[in-house]
C-alpha positions as CSV (number, residue, x, y, z in Angstrom):
1,M,-15.6,20.6,51.5
2,S,-18.9,19.6,50.6
3,A,-20.4,16.6,51.5
4,E,-19.8,15.1,47.8
5,A,-16.3,16.1,47.5
6,G,-15.5,14.0,50.2
7,A,-17.2,10.5,49.4
8,A,-15.8,11.1,45.7
9,R,-11.9,11.6,47.1
10,P,-11.8,7.6,48.6
11,R,-13.5,6.8,44.7
12,G,-10.4,8.8,43.4
13,R,-7.8,7.4,44.7
14,P,-8.1,4.0,43.8
15,E,-8.9,4.7,40.3
16,F,-5.5,6.8,39.8
17,A,-3.3,4.0,42.1
18,R,-5.4,1.4,38.6
19,R,-4.3,4.0,36.0
20,A,-0.7,4.0,37.7
21,I,-0.1,0.1,38.3
22,T,-1.1,0.4,34.9
23,I,1.0,1.9,33.2
24,V,3.9,1.1,35.2
25,I,3.3,-2.7,33.9
26,G,2.5,-2.1,30.6
27,L,4.6,0.8,29.9
28,P,8.0,-0.4,29.6
29,V,6.3,-3.4,28.0
30,F,5.5,-1.9,25.2
31,L,8.4,0.2,24.8
32,L,10.4,-2.7,24.8
33,L,8.6,-4.3,22.2
34,L,9.0,-1.5,20.1
35,R,12.5,-0.7,20.2
36,A,12.5,-4.3,19.4
37,G,10.8,-4.5,16.4
38,G,10.2,-6.9,14.1
39,L,8.0,-10.4,15.0
40,P,7.6,-9.8,18.5
41,W,6.5,-6.0,17.6
42,M,4.0,-7.2,14.9
43,L,2.7,-9.6,17.1
44,L,1.8,-6.9,19.9
45,L,0.4,-4.7,18.1
46,G,-1.9,-7.7,16.7
47,A,-2.5,-8.6,19.3
48,L,-4.3,-5.6,20.6
49,A,-5.6,-4.7,17.7
50,L,-7.7,-8.6,17.8
51,G,-8.6,-7.4,21.1
52,G,-10.2,-3.9,19.9
53,A,-12.2,-5.7,17.4
54,W,-13.4,-7.7,20.0
55,E,-14.3,-4.1,22.1
56,W,-15.6,-2.9,18.5
57,V,-18.1,-6.3,18.4
58,H,-19.4,-5.3,22.4
59,L,-19.4,-2.0,21.9
60,S,-21.9,-2.7,18.7
61,R,-24.5,-4.6,20.6
62,A,-25.0,-1.7,22.8
63,A,-25.5,0.3,20.0
64,G,-28.5,-2.3,19.0
65,L,-26.7,-4.0,16.5
66,S,-25.5,-7.2,16.0
67,P,-21.7,-7.6,13.1
68,A,-20.1,-11.1,13.2
69,P,-17.8,-11.6,15.4
70,V,-15.9,-14.2,13.0
71,V,-15.7,-11.9,10.0
72,V,-15.0,-9.4,12.4
73,L,-11.9,-10.8,13.8
74,V,-10.7,-12.3,10.6
75,G,-11.4,-9.8,8.4
76,T,-9.3,-7.6,11.1
77,A,-6.4,-10.2,11.9
78,A,-5.9,-10.5,7.5
79,V,-6.2,-6.6,6.2
80,F,-3.4,-6.3,9.0
81,A,-1.8,-9.2,7.6
82,S,-1.8,-7.8,4.2
83,V,-0.9,-4.6,5.2
84,A,1.9,-5.3,7.2
85,R,3.6,-8.1,5.2
86,R,2.0,-8.8,2.0
87,P,0.4,-5.4,0.7
88,A,-0.2,-6.8,-2.7
89,L,-3.0,-8.6,-1.5
90,L,-4.8,-6.1,-0.1
91,G,-7.3,-6.0,-2.4
92,A,-8.1,-9.5,-2.7
93,V,-8.9,-9.0,1.3
94,A,-11.1,-5.8,1.4
95,G,-13.0,-7.7,-1.5
96,A,-13.3,-11.2,1.0
97,L,-14.6,-9.0,4.1
98,V,-16.8,-6.7,2.0
99,A,-17.7,-9.7,0.8
100,A,-18.0,-12.0,4.3
101,A,-19.8,-9.1,6.3
102,L,-22.7,-9.0,2.9
103,L,-23.1,-12.3,3.4
104,A,-23.4,-12.8,7.6
105,P,-27.2,-11.5,6.6
106,L,-28.3,-14.6,5.5
107,L,-27.8,-16.3,8.9
108,P,-31.0,-15.3,11.3
109,A,-28.8,-14.0,13.6
110,Y,-27.8,-11.0,11.7
111,R,-30.6,-10.8,10.0
112,R,-32.4,-8.3,11.2
113,Q,-31.1,-4.5,10.0
114,A,-29.2,-6.2,8.0
115,L,-27.8,-3.0,6.1
116,A,-26.4,-2.2,9.3
117,N,-24.8,-5.0,10.4
118,A,-22.7,-5.1,6.9
119,G,-21.4,-2.1,7.8
120,A,-20.7,-2.1,11.6
121,T,-19.0,-5.5,10.5
122,V,-16.4,-4.3,7.6
123,L,-16.3,-0.7,9.3
124,G,-15.1,-2.9,12.9
125,A,-12.1,-4.7,10.9
126,L,-11.0,-1.9,9.1
127,Y,-11.0,0.2,12.4
128,A,-9.4,-2.4,14.6
129,S,-6.2,-2.4,12.1
130,F,-5.1,0.4,11.8
131,F,-2.5,-0.8,14.7
132,V,-0.8,-2.0,11.8
133,F,0.4,1.9,10.7
134,L,2.4,1.8,14.3
135,D,4.5,-1.4,12.5
136,L,4.5,0.6,9.4
137,L,6.0,3.4,10.8
138,R,8.7,1.6,12.9
139,S,9.3,-0.5,9.9
140,R,10.6,3.2,7.9
141,P,14.6,2.8,6.9
142,D,16.7,3.7,9.4
143,D,14.4,6.6,11.4
144,G,11.5,4.9,12.0
145,H,12.5,3.6,15.6
146,A,12.4,7.3,16.0
147,Y,9.7,8.6,14.2
148,T,7.1,5.9,16.3
149,I,8.6,6.9,19.7
150,L,8.2,10.3,18.5
151,L,4.6,9.3,17.8
152,V,4.0,7.9,21.1
153,G,4.9,10.9,23.1
154,A,3.6,13.6,20.4
155,V,0.0,11.8,21.7
156,W,0.9,10.8,24.8
157,A,2.3,14.2,26.0
158,A,-1.4,16.4,24.0
159,D,-3.5,14.0,25.9
160,S,-1.6,15.1,29.7
161,A,-1.1,18.5,28.4
162,A,-5.0,19.0,27.1
163,M,-6.8,16.9,30.5
164,L,-4.1,19.8,32.7
165,G,-4.5,22.9,30.1
166,G,-8.4,22.2,30.3
167,R,-8.7,21.7,33.9
168,A,-6.4,24.8,34.8
169,F,-7.6,27.1,31.5
170,G,-11.1,25.4,30.2
171,R,-13.4,27.8,29.6
172,H,-15.0,27.6,26.5
173,L,-16.4,23.7,24.9
174,L,-14.9,22.2,22.4
175,A,-17.7,19.6,21.4
176,P,-20.4,19.6,24.3
177,V,-23.1,17.3,22.4
178,L,-19.7,14.6,21.9
179,S,-17.1,15.5,24.9
180,P,-18.7,17.9,27.7
181,K,-15.8,18.2,29.3
182,K,-13.2,18.9,25.9
183,T,-12.7,22.8,26.0
184,W,-10.8,24.8,22.9
185,E,-8.3,25.3,25.8
186,G,-7.7,21.6,26.9
187,A,-6.8,21.2,22.7
188,V,-4.5,24.0,22.3
189,S,-3.5,23.2,25.4
190,G,-2.4,19.5,24.0
191,V,-1.1,20.7,21.0
192,L,1.7,22.6,22.9
193,G,2.1,20.1,25.2
194,A,2.9,17.5,21.6
195,L,5.3,20.1,20.5
196,L,7.0,20.2,24.3
197,G,7.0,16.7,23.6
198,A,8.6,16.3,19.9
199,I,11.4,18.6,20.5
200,V,12.3,16.0,24.1
201,V,12.0,13.4,22.2
202,A,14.0,15.1,18.5
203,L,16.7,16.2,20.3
204,P,18.7,13.4,21.7
205,L,17.8,10.7,18.9
206,R,18.4,13.3,16.2
207,L,15.6,13.8,14.4
208,P,15.3,17.1,12.1
209,L,13.6,19.5,14.5
210,G,10.7,21.1,12.0
211,V,9.4,17.8,10.8
212,A,10.1,16.5,14.3
213,L,7.1,19.0,15.6
214,A,5.4,18.9,12.4
215,A,5.1,15.2,12.7
216,A,4.3,16.6,16.2
217,A,0.9,18.7,15.3
218,V,-0.4,16.4,13.1
219,A,-0.1,13.5,15.6
220,A,-1.9,15.6,17.9
221,I,-4.3,17.2,15.6
222,A,-5.3,13.8,14.4
223,G,-5.4,12.2,18.3
224,L,-8.2,14.6,19.1
225,F,-10.1,13.6,16.5
226,G,-9.7,10.4,16.9
227,D,-10.6,10.9,20.6
228,L,-13.7,12.9,19.9
229,A,-14.9,9.9,17.1
230,E,-14.4,7.7,19.7
231,S,-16.6,9.8,22.2
232,A,-19.1,9.8,19.6
233,L,-19.4,5.4,19.5
234,K,-19.6,5.6,23.2
235,R,-22.1,8.4,23.5
236,S,-24.2,6.6,20.4
237,A,-24.1,2.9,22.4
238,G,-24.7,4.8,25.6
239,V,-21.2,3.3,27.3
240,K,-18.6,5.0,29.7
241,D,-15.3,2.9,28.1
242,T,-15.2,0.3,25.4
243,G,-14.0,-1.8,27.8
244,A,-11.7,-2.6,31.1
245,L,-8.9,-4.9,30.0
246,L,-6.9,-1.7,31.3
247,P,-7.5,-0.5,35.1
248,G,-8.6,2.5,35.1
249,H,-7.7,3.3,31.7
250,G,-11.0,1.6,30.4
251,G,-10.4,-0.2,26.5
252,I,-7.9,-1.5,24.2
253,L,-10.0,1.7,22.3
254,D,-10.0,3.9,25.1
255,R,-6.2,3.6,25.8
256,F,-5.6,4.0,21.8
257,D,-7.9,5.8,20.1
258,A,-6.2,8.9,19.3
259,M,-3.0,6.6,18.4
260,L,-5.5,5.0,16.2
261,F,-5.8,8.2,14.1
262,A,-2.1,9.8,14.7
263,A,-0.8,7.6,13.2
264,P,-1.7,6.9,9.5
265,A,-1.8,10.9,9.4
266,V,1.9,11.1,10.8
267,Y,2.9,7.7,8.1
268,A,1.3,9.3,5.0
269,L,3.1,12.9,6.0
270,L,6.4,11.2,6.8
271,R,5.6,9.0,3.6
272,W,4.1,11.6,1.2
273,V,4.3,15.2,2.0
274,I,7.9,15.3,3.4
275,P,9.8,11.8,2.7
């Protein structure tokens, strides 16, 4: 064993312990509220969206930008609420968000790089509000609960399988500029893991296997793009994590980056492609 390996081990164990504790505490709460649905589930997702929006503000600041925090947070809440409960108001909410982001540079704090700051403000609110797609999927009549469990299981299975497959078989880098540890072998392992997870979930919940497999494949691929997009943002900002709310996992956006891309993709698949 090298000196570097020996020194790294004491740090690795506490990190693994923190990750495990976060999962043991957070996962049952997440699944319990998912099962409950309705207002408790929406409140959880709304809280995650606001937390993600706050992380976006700090991420943008690390990149040298100055998004308007109030506009990002209020915009996230407004977009989330309108999509979830008042879709007819979404156009007006989006217009108000853009107007507020363009007016923010009138204040001295946001005047420098006004164009980039306005863009970061709007994008942050829209990106964080993607959590609403988990509520839309859960709200599907009859099968919403089952397909949301399928989505969560597929994304988490893909993440674990990609990590294990990449470590065991990884040879060809997928996107070395954005994420030097991701490989094509890991990506393929992730898709296979998602498909296996879909089978495990679909059979007891009596979901159509073909639809479940299609949804899992879409979730794995979209989730991979979400992960890469988050890596690009963090690299541009020069940070390792978007936050530290979830010990061992980083921030909310770190933990849910794949889910934020997978949820709208699976919702669209089930809504318009395979109704």
